[in-house]
N, C-alpha and C positions, 0 to 999 in steps of 0.2 A: 635485443628485442624488448619492447615495453608493452605491458598490459595495464590499461587503466580501468580499475574496477574489480572488486573481489566478490561480485555476485555470482549467479549461476553461470553466466556466460564466461566471465573472466576465469573462474576456477576451472570450468570445463576445458578452456583453451590451455591453461597451464598444465593440467593433468594430462591432456592429450599430447603434450610435448615433454613428458617425463624422461624420455630417452634421447631427446634432441640435444646435440652437441652445440649448445649456444648459451650465452649469458642472458637470462630472462629476468626482468625487473617487473614486479607487480606493485602498482601504486594504488592505494586506497586511502580515503580520508578517515575511515574507521578501521579499527584493528580486527574487526570481526566480519564474518560472513553471516548475513541475516536471511533466515528462511521467511521471506515476505508473505507467502500464502497463509501463514499462521499469525501474522502480526496483529490481526484483529482479536485473536485470543488473548494477547497481552493487554490490548486496550480494554477488553471486557473482563479482566482479572481471572481469566481461565488458566493462563500460563505465565510464568515469569520470563523476563528477557533471556535468561541463561538457557531456557529450554529450547529456544528457537535460534540461538546464535552460537557460533563457535569461532575462536580466534583463527584468523587466516594463517598465521604462522604454524598453528597446530595441524591444519589441513595439509599444508605443503612441507611439513618438516622432513619428510623422507625424499624430497626432491632437491638435491644439492645444486641443481642448475637454476633454481629460482631464488631470487632475493626479494624480500617483501619490504616496502617502504611505507610508513605511516605519513602520508603527505597529501596535499590537495593540489591538483593541477590548476594553475591560474591562467595559463595561456598556451596556445598550441600553434607552432609554425610548421606547416606541412612541407613547405618548400625547403626550409632549412633542416627538416627532420629533427626537430627539437621540441622539448616541453619545458615550460617554466613552472617551478614548484613554489609553494607558498613561502619557503625560506629564502627565496631569491636564487636558488641554484637551478641549473638546467640539466636536463637529461637528453642525450642524443640517441637516436634509434636508427636501425636498419629496417626493422619491421615494427609496426604499431597496431595494437588491437584496442579499440575503444569499446568498452563494455560498461559505460558510466550510468546506465539506468535512466530513469525519468523522474520528474517531480510533479507535484499537484498542479493541475491546470484549472485556473479560475477564469479562463476565457477572457482575459484582458481586464478583469475586475479585481485584481489583487489588492488594490487600496481599500476596497469595501468588502467584497466577499472574503478575501484572504485575511482581512483584519478581524472578522468576527467568527468565521468558520474554522474548524480544526481539520487539517489534513491528516492522512495516515500513510506515510511513506517511510518513516524512520522509527527506531525504538523510542527516541525522545518524544515524538509526536504520539506514539501509542501510550506512553506513560502519562502524557498530559491529558489525553482523552480519559484514561482510567481515573486520574486525579479529579478531573472536572465532573465526571459522572458520579463518582462516589461522594464528592463534596456537595453535589446537588441534592443528594438524599440527606446528607447531614444538615444542610441548610434548611431543607424542608421540615426536618424533625423539630427544629426550634423556631419555625416561622409561624406566627399567629394568624397572619392574613391569608385567607383562603385563596384569593386571586394570585398572590405571589407564590403560594405553594403549588398551584396548578402550573404556573410558568416554570417553576423549578423542576417539576416532575414531568415536563414535556420535553422529549428528546427528538430532534429532527435530523434525519439522515438524508442527504441529497445525493442521488445517484443510485439507480436500481441495477447496477452491474453486480458481479459476483461479490465484490467487497461490501457494497451497500447491503445486499441481501444477507450476507453472513453477519455483518454487524447488527442489523436489525433483529435477526433471530437470536443472536447471543445476548443482546441488550434486553430483549423481552424475557429470556430465560433468567437473566440476572435479577430482574425485578420481581418476576413471578415465583421463582423457586429459591434462589440463593439468598436473597435479602428478605424473603417473605416474613420471617419471624424475628428479624433483628431490630426492629424499631417499635416504639410504643405510641408516639403521637401521630404517626402516619402509617398508611398501608402501602408498602412498595408495589403491591399488585395493581394499584390504581395509576401507576406511572403510564404515561402515554408515549408510545413509540410510533413515530410517523416516518414512513419511507416515501420520498418524493422522486418521481421519475418522469422526464419529459416525453419519453416514447410511449407507445401504446401498450407495451408489455414490459415486464421485468426481464432481466438478462438479455437485452436486445442484441441481435446479431450473433449470439453464441449457441443457444439451445433451440431445439425444436419448439413449435408452438405449444404442443401438449405439455412439455416440461415447463415452459414459461408459465402456463396457467396453473400447473401443479405447484410450482414454487410460490405463486401468489396465494393459492389456497392454503398451503402449509404455514405461510407467514400469518395469514389471517386467523388460522387456528390457534396461533400463539398470542393473538391479541394485537398484532401489528396493524396499524392503519396504512394501507397502500394507496397512494394518490398517484394515478397515472395521468399522462397528458397534461402535466403541470410544469410550467416554466417559471423558475425562480427569477424575480425581477429585483429583489433587494434583500440584503441581510444586514441587520443592525443589532444593537444591544437589546432590542425588543424581541427579535426573532426573525421570521422569514415572511416575505411578501411574495405572492404568486399572482399570475395573470398579467395581461397587458398593462393595466392601470394599477396593479398592486391591490386589487379589490379583495383578494383572499389572503388572510393573515394568520400565521401561527405564532402565538406568544410562546417563546422558548428561551431558556437560559443556556442551552447547549445545542449547538448546530455542528454537525460533522459533515464534511464534504468529501464525497467519493466519486464525483461525476466525471472525472477525466484526468489524463496525464499529458505532459508535454516534455520535450527534450530539455536537457539541462543547458546552462549557458555555454558550457564547453563546446557543445555541438555548433552553436552559432559562431563562436570565435574561431572555429576551424576554417571558416570561410568556404564551406562546401555547400552544395545544393540541399535545401531543407524544404519540408512540406509546411502546411499551415500550422502544424503543431510543433514545429521546430525539430522534427525528426529527420535524420539523415537519410537521403536517398542513396541506395547502394546498388552495385552491380549484382548479377545472379550469383556470384561466388562470395558475396558479402564484402567485397572490396569497395573503396570509394572511387567514384568516377574521376579519372585523371590521376589517381594515386594508387596504383596496384599494390604498393607495399603497405598500405594502410587498410585495415579492416574495421568494420563497425558491426556490433551484434546486440541483440536484446532489445529492451524497451526504447533505446535511443534511435533505432532505425525504423524506417518504413520499408518493409520488404513485401512485395507483391509477387506471389508465386506465378510462374509462367502459366498463362491461360486463365488466371483468376482476376477478378476485379478488385477484391478487397485485400488489404494487407493482413499479414499474420497478426494475431492478437499479442498483447504484451503479457505472455505467460512464461512461467519458469521453464517448462519443457522446450518452448521455442528457443529461449536463450541458451539453454544447455546444449541442445542439438546444434545450434549455430556455432557454439564454442568448439564442440568436437569437430565440426566440419572445417572451421577455420584452421584448427591445429593440423588437420589432414592436408589442407591446401598448402600450409607452410612447409610441411614435410615433403609434399610432392614438388613444390617449387625448388626446395633444396636438392632434390634428386634430378632436377632438370626437366620435370614433367609439368604440363599445364594444370591449372586449377580446374575444379569441376563446379557446376552450379549446385547451390544448396537446395535440397529437397526435404521438406518437413514431413515427418511421419506423425500424423495425428493419432494419438493413443487415447484421446477422449478428454472431456472436460467435466468438472464437478463443482458443485457449490453446496455447502452445508447450510441448513436452515434451522438452527437451534438444536435442542436435544433430540436425538433419534430421528432427525428429519434432514433430508438432502435430496438433490437431484443429480443424476449422472448420465452422461451420454458418451458412448465409446464406439469405435470402429465406424466413424463417419455417420453416426446417428442410427446405426442399425440396431444397437442395443441401448435401451433406455431403462434406467432404474429410478425409483423414487422411494421415499420413506426410510425405514430402518435399514433395509438392505443397501440402499445407496449411501446411507450414513456410514455403515461399516466399511464399504468399499472406499469411501472418501477418507476415513480414519486411517486405514492401513496403507493406502497409496501415499498419503502425506507423510506418515511415519517412515515409509520406505525411502522417501526422497530426502529426509533429514541427513545432513552431511556426516554427522558424528554418531557413532554407535551409542555413546553415553546419552546423547540427546534423545535418541529413539526410545531407550528404556525409560528415561525420565518422563518424556511426554506420554508414553503409554500408561505408566503408573499413575501420573497425575490425572489423566483423563478417566481412567478406570475408577479412581477414588472419587472424582467429581461426579461421575455418573451414578454410582451406587449411594452416595451420601448427600447429593445436592449441595455440596460445599465447595468453595474455591479458596485455595490457600494463598492466592496472590492479591487479596483485597486490601492492599496497603495504600494509604494516602501518603505519598512521599513529597519532598520538596519543602521549601521554606514556608512556615506559618500557614498551615492548611486552614486554620480557623479564619484567617483573613480572606482567603479565597471564598470560603462559605459565606462570609459577610458580604463580599462583593457580588456574589451570585444573587443574593437576596436584596441587594441595594435598590432603592427607588429608581425607577427608570425615567429618562427624559420624556417630555411629551411626544406623542406620536409624530413621526416625521423629523424629529430632531435626534441629535446624538450620533450622527454618522460621520462627523468630522473629528480630527485628532483632538481638538480643543475640548470636545464634549464627549470624549470616549468614556462610556460607562460599561465597557465590555466586561462581562463577568469573567474574572479570572485571567484577563489578558491585559498586560500593561501596554502603554502606547508604543514602547520600543521592543516588545517581546512577548513571550508566552508566560503568563503567571508570574510576571516580574523577573523572568529569566531571559537571557539573550535569545533572540529569535532564531529558530532552527530552520535550516534549509534555504 
C-alpha cells in the first residue's frame, strides 16, 4: 500500500492502519508534517517553523508497518498500479491513497501574478514572506524619498478568505505593536495594510453574514483597509491594479496572494476526471471513478456531500476525517465488506483577526463567537490539533510570551545578503505600464528564476 503525502489526510490514513497487516509506504517530498493553519504565523514572525512542523518519521516511529520515503512522485500509472519517483525508481501498489494537497491558484496568470505575488503554502514561502516584510521596513528606514517609503510600507494581501484575514490582522499587529519602537527614521505604525477581496464580504461561503461583518469591523479596528468587490487585473513591480481598465492602483513593494488553490500536477497526470481547479472528482467513499483501489483525500479532491451543492472546503479537519474514513474502508475491504460513503462531521470553523480578535462558528452555525472569547477558542483548538506534544507546549509558551510582552522572537531576516534585498525593494521602478516582462523584471526581492535569488519553490 502506498500513501502519497504526509499532511493531515495522509497521516490520518497511516495512523488508522496501525494494526493492519500490510506493508505501507508513505512518500512525501518533505521530511516533515506541516500544520498549515498556523503557517501565516511563521510568515508574520510569530512562530518559528519548528513550532508548527514535526518530522514524519517521528510521528510514525511506533508503527513498524509503515516505511517513510523522502521522495517526489513524478508520474502515476493507475492501470499499471505504479508510481515513478524522482530518482527513477518505481513503486508498485495494491492500494493507493493520494493526499498530495494543493498549490496556489493564480487563475491562469502564473507568468504575471505568480511572478510578482508571494503565495503561502510551504515553509519556504512563509519564510520568504517574513523576509520580504521585514526587509521592507529595513529599506524604508534608510530611504530618503517619501514616495518610495510609502510604497515600501504598503502591504497588499489579495484574497479575503481565512488565510488572507489572518495574515492582514497579524501584519497589522506586527507593524502597530511589535515593531512600533524598533525604528528611528520611520514610524512602523504608519504602515498601510490593504486586504483586497472580489466578493461582497470577507470569508465568503464559510461564515454567517453577521460574522463576516464582524470580521471586517475587527480588521478595520486594527487599521487594515478592506477593499471589497475589487477584481485584481494586474500585478507588477509597481504594485496592484484593480478594475476593468486597471483604473485603481495600489503602489506596493510587497504583494501576498491568498485568493485560491488548485490541484497539483500529479492529479492531472493521473489521467482521472478533474474539475476546473484540477481537483479530482471522487466517489462517495473517496475512491477514484473506475479505480476502486485508489483513494484521494484532502485539498486535491472535490467532494460534494450527498444532497449538497457545494464541495467541502479545503480544511485540515476535512482531510483528517477523510483519512480516517479511507483507513476504515481499506480495513472493511480486507475483511470482505463493502466500503461506506464518507460523511463529514462539521465541528466548526474559526479565523483569528490579530491580537485578541477572532470569529468562530460551530455546530452548523448555531453557536457564534467573536472577539477575545473566539480568540481563546481558536488558540486552544489549534494547539490541540498540533501533532506533537512538544510543539503544543512550545506554541503555547511562545504565544503567551508574545501576548504579554508584545514581542516576537522569530523576527529574523535569513537568506543570502538581506541588504541586497532591501536595496532591490527600494530600487527605482520602471515607468507605469512597463516592467512586466522577464527582460525588465524589477521585482523587489525576486530574481527572474526564483524567489530572492533562490530556486523557485513549488
